[in-house]
Structure formats: structure tokens, C-alpha cells
NUMARFI-602315 format. One record per residue (C-alpha): residue number from 1; residue in three letters; x, y, z. Coordinates in pm, 1 decimal. Layout:
BEGIN
<rec n="NUM" res="ALA" X="X" Y="Y" Z="Z"/>
...
! end
This chain:
BEGIN
<rec n="1" res="LEU" X="-2293.5" Y="602.9" Z="-918.5"/>
<rec n="2" res="ALA" X="-2363.6" Y="650.8" Z="-565.4"/>
<rec n="3" res="ALA" X="-2161.8" Y="344.5" Z="-463.9"/>
<rec n="4" res="GLN" X="-1868.4" Y="465.8" Z="-653.0"/>
<rec n="5" res="LYS" X="-1884.7" Y="806.4" Z="-488.6"/>
<rec n="6" res="THR" X="-1901.3" Y="635.0" Z="-147.4"/>
<rec n="7" res="GLU" X="-1618.0" Y="429.4" Z="-240.6"/>
<rec n="8" res="GLN" X="-1409.6" Y="730.7" Z="-368.0"/>
<rec n="9" res="GLU" X="-1476.3" Y="884.0" Z="-3.4"/>
<rec n="10" res="LYS" X="-1362.0" Y="608.1" Z="154.7"/>
<rec n="11" res="ILE" X="-1045.4" Y="594.5" Z="-30.8"/>
<rec n="12" res="LYS" X="-980.4" Y="962.8" Z="62.5"/>
<rec n="13" res="GLU" X="-1026.4" Y="918.5" Z="397.4"/>
<rec n="14" res="ASP" X="-787.8" Y="629.5" Z="383.6"/>
<rec n="15" res="VAL" X="-530.9" Y="829.8" Z="204.0"/>
<rec n="16" res="LYS" X="-556.7" Y="1096.5" Z="461.9"/>
<rec n="17" res="ASN" X="-548.9" Y="851.0" Z="749.0"/>
<rec n="18" res="LEU" X="-210.9" Y="683.7" Z="604.6"/>
<rec n="19" res="THR" X="-80.1" Y="1040.4" Z="555.1"/>
<rec n="20" res="GLU" X="-130.9" Y="1115.8" Z="942.7"/>
<rec n="21" res="GLY" X="11.2" Y="785.3" Z="1024.4"/>
<rec n="22" res="GLN" X="325.6" Y="878.8" Z="848.4"/>
<rec n="23" res="GLU" X="375.7" Y="1202.5" Z="1008.4"/>
<rec n="24" res="ILE" X="346.4" Y="1025.9" Z="1337.2"/>
<rec n="25" res="VAL" X="604.3" Y="780.0" Z="1209.1"/>
<rec n="26" res="LEU" X="838.8" Y="1066.3" Z="1101.7"/>
<rec n="27" res="LYS" X="816.5" Y="1245.5" Z="1448.0"/>
<rec n="28" res="VAL" X="893.2" Y="926.6" Z="1643.4"/>
<rec n="29" res="GLN" X="1196.2" Y="854.1" Z="1397.7"/>
<rec n="30" res="GLU" X="1314.7" Y="1214.0" Z="1466.8"/>
<rec n="31" res="ASP" X="1267.4" Y="1176.6" Z="1865.5"/>
<rec n="32" res="ILE" X="1447.8" Y="829.4" Z="1848.6"/>
<rec n="33" res="SER" X="1738.2" Y="1006.3" Z="1642.0"/>
<rec n="34" res="ALA" X="1763.0" Y="1262.4" Z="1888.6"/>
<rec n="35" res="LYS" X="1767.1" Y="1023.8" Z="2175.9"/>
<rec n="36" res="LEU" X="2039.9" Y="824.8" Z="2021.5"/>
<rec n="37" res="ASN" X="2253.8" Y="1139.0" Z="1948.5"/>
<rec n="38" res="ALA" X="2232.8" Y="1247.1" Z="2304.4"/>
<rec n="39" res="ILE" X="2320.1" Y="895.6" Z="2442.5"/>
<rec n="40" res="LEU" X="2613.8" Y="884.8" Z="2157.4"/>
<rec n="41" res="ALA" X="2722.8" Y="1198.6" Z="2267.4"/>
<rec n="42" res="HIS" X="2729.2" Y="1132.9" Z="2668.4"/>
<rec n="43" res="ILE" X="2908.1" Y="835.5" Z="2586.1"/>
<rec n="44" res="SER" X="3166.7" Y="990.0" Z="2375.5"/>
<rec n="45" res="ARG" X="3249.9" Y="1247.4" Z="2664.5"/>
<rec n="46" res="GLN" X="3299.3" Y="951.2" Z="2917.4"/>
<rec n="47" res="PRO" X="3666.5" Y="887.3" Z="2994.1"/>
! end
């Protein structure tokens, strides 16, 4: 039973880490999107 509890705690920790990782991925994607939009806006202003 103790081993099962330890395994459950490990799984919980893994899920928490995955969630944090996904939040970082989303921030990076938003950052890339913002930069791309800025580049496209700049290009479209060129004659």
C-alpha cells in the first residue's frame, strides 16, 4: 500500500510538471505569434 501511495505521489508530481511545461509552451507560442505579427505588419507597410 505504501508503494502504491508513493507511485500515486510520483504520478501527481509528473502531471503537475507536465501542466507547467504546457503553460511554458503556450507562452512561447504567444510570444512567437506576437513577433510574427509584428514582422508581417512591418513588411506590409513597406512600399
